C-alpha positions as CSV (number, residue, x, y, z in Angstrom):
1,M,12.3,-0.3,-8.4
2,N,8.5,0.1,-8.5
3,H,6.4,1.9,-6.0
4,W,3.0,0.9,-4.7
5,L,0.2,1.8,-2.3
6,V,-1.8,-0.7,-0.3
7,K,-4.9,0.0,1.8
8,S,-5.8,-1.6,5.1
9,E,-8.6,-0.8,7.5
10,P,-6.9,-0.2,10.8
11,F,-9.4,-2.1,12.8
12,K,-8.6,-5.2,10.7
13,Y,-4.9,-4.8,10.3
14,S,-3.2,-1.6,11.4
15,W,0.2,-0.2,10.7
16,E,1.0,-0.6,14.4
17,K,0.1,-4.3,14.4
18,F,2.2,-4.8,11.2
19,N,5.2,-3.2,13.0
20,Q,4.7,-5.4,16.0
21,E,4.7,-8.5,13.8
22,G,7.5,-7.4,11.6
23,R,6.2,-9.1,8.4
24,T,3.0,-10.1,6.9
25,F,1.5,-11.6,3.7
26,W,-0.9,-9.3,1.9
27,D,-4.1,-11.4,1.5
28,G,-7.8,-11.0,0.9
29,V,-7.4,-9.3,-2.5
30,R,-10.4,-10.3,-4.7
31,N,-10.2,-7.7,-7.4
32,Y,-8.4,-8.7,-10.6
33,Q,-6.7,-5.3,-11.1
34,A,-5.4,-5.3,-7.6
35,R,-4.3,-9.0,-8.0
36,N,-2.4,-8.0,-11.2
37,N,-0.7,-5.3,-9.2
38,L,0.3,-7.8,-6.6
39,R,1.8,-10.0,-9.4
40,G,3.8,-7.0,-10.6
41,M,5.5,-6.4,-7.2
42,Q,9.1,-7.3,-7.0
43,V,11.4,-7.9,-4.0
44,G,12.7,-4.5,-2.8
45,D,9.8,-2.5,-4.2
46,L,8.6,0.2,-1.7
47,V,4.9,0.3,-0.6
48,L,3.0,3.1,1.0
49,W,0.6,1.9,3.7
50,Y,-2.8,3.7,3.7
51,H,-5.3,3.4,6.5
52,S,-8.7,3.3,4.8
53,N,-12.1,4.1,6.4
54,E,-10.7,5.2,9.7
55,G,-8.1,7.9,9.4
56,K,-7.9,7.9,5.7
57,E,-4.2,8.6,5.7
58,I,-0.8,7.2,4.5
59,V,1.0,6.2,7.6
60,G,4.1,4.3,6.6
61,I,6.4,2.6,4.1
62,A,6.8,-1.1,3.7
63,R,9.0,-3.2,1.4
64,V,8.2,-6.3,-0.7
65,V,10.2,-9.2,0.7
66,K,8.6,-12.1,-1.2
67,E,7.0,-11.9,-4.7
68,A,3.5,-13.2,-5.5
69,Y,2.5,-16.7,-4.5
70,Q,-0.8,-18.6,-4.0
71,D,-3.0,-16.9,-1.4
72,P,-3.0,-19.4,1.5
73,T,-6.4,-18.2,2.7
74,T,-8.2,-19.7,-0.4
75,D,-7.9,-22.8,-2.7
76,D,-8.8,-20.6,-5.7
77,K,-5.7,-20.4,-7.9
78,N,-6.7,-16.9,-9.2
79,W,-5.6,-15.2,-6.0
80,V,-2.1,-14.4,-4.8
81,V,-0.3,-12.6,-1.9
82,V,3.1,-10.9,-1.4
83,D,5.1,-10.7,1.8
84,L,5.8,-7.2,3.2
85,E,8.0,-5.9,6.0
86,P,7.8,-2.5,7.6
87,V,10.5,0.1,6.7
88,Q,9.5,3.2,8.6
89,S,6.6,5.2,9.9
90,L,6.0,8.5,8.3
91,K,6.9,11.5,10.5
92,K,3.5,13.0,9.8
93,P,0.7,10.9,8.2
94,V,-0.5,12.3,4.9
95,T,-4.3,12.5,4.8
96,L,-6.5,11.8,1.8
97,E,-7.6,15.5,1.9
98,Q,-3.9,16.6,1.5
99,V,-3.5,14.2,-1.4
100,K,-6.6,15.5,-3.1
101,A,-5.6,19.1,-2.6
102,D,-2.1,18.7,-4.0
103,E,-1.8,19.5,-7.7
104,R,1.2,17.2,-8.1
105,L,-0.9,14.3,-6.9
106,K,-4.0,14.9,-9.1
107,D,-3.5,11.7,-11.1
108,I,-2.6,9.3,-8.3
109,G,-4.7,6.2,-8.1
110,L,-5.8,6.9,-4.6
111,V,-7.8,9.7,-6.0
112,R,-8.7,8.3,-9.5
113,Q,-9.5,4.7,-8.3
114,G,-10.5,5.2,-4.7
115,R,-11.8,1.7,-4.2
116,L,-8.8,-0.2,-5.5
117,S,-6.9,-1.8,-2.6
118,V,-3.4,-2.3,-4.3
119,M,-2.2,0.2,-6.8
120,S,1.0,1.4,-8.4
121,V,2.3,5.0,-7.8
122,T,4.9,6.8,-9.8
123,R,8.3,7.7,-8.3
124,E,7.3,11.3,-8.4
125,E,4.0,10.6,-6.5
126,F,5.9,8.5,-4.0
127,D,8.5,11.3,-3.4
128,R,5.8,13.9,-3.1
129,I,4.0,11.9,-0.4
130,L,7.3,11.7,1.5
131,E,7.7,15.5,1.1
132,L,4.2,16.1,2.5
133,A,5.1,13.7,5.4
134,G,8.1,15.8,6.3
135,E,10.6,13.1,5.2
């Protein structure tokens, strides 16, 4: 199993809305590295959900339920989506400041590649985020 982090601006698509809907396809990715990460996702992989711009915190865990397919919001064959479903909200959101301050997370993509919207995280990084969340 692989682990990932996706970013969503809460005013566009919040964790709360995602939980209400119960499933979504992750669209709008227009960066080749992020697209390649979507292509690498497999059914069952776990995904940290990060609220960007507002909040700047990791708020929940999702699961990949359908692997990469053509993004239905564009005819451009370069772009793909995956389907995600919510798994659980974190007991305590983990802020970007906490991540940056944690020595064990110094190499996480959220810090190193702050503008990337879909990124892989190691199992150790994933587990550390859960520790910080009180899980």
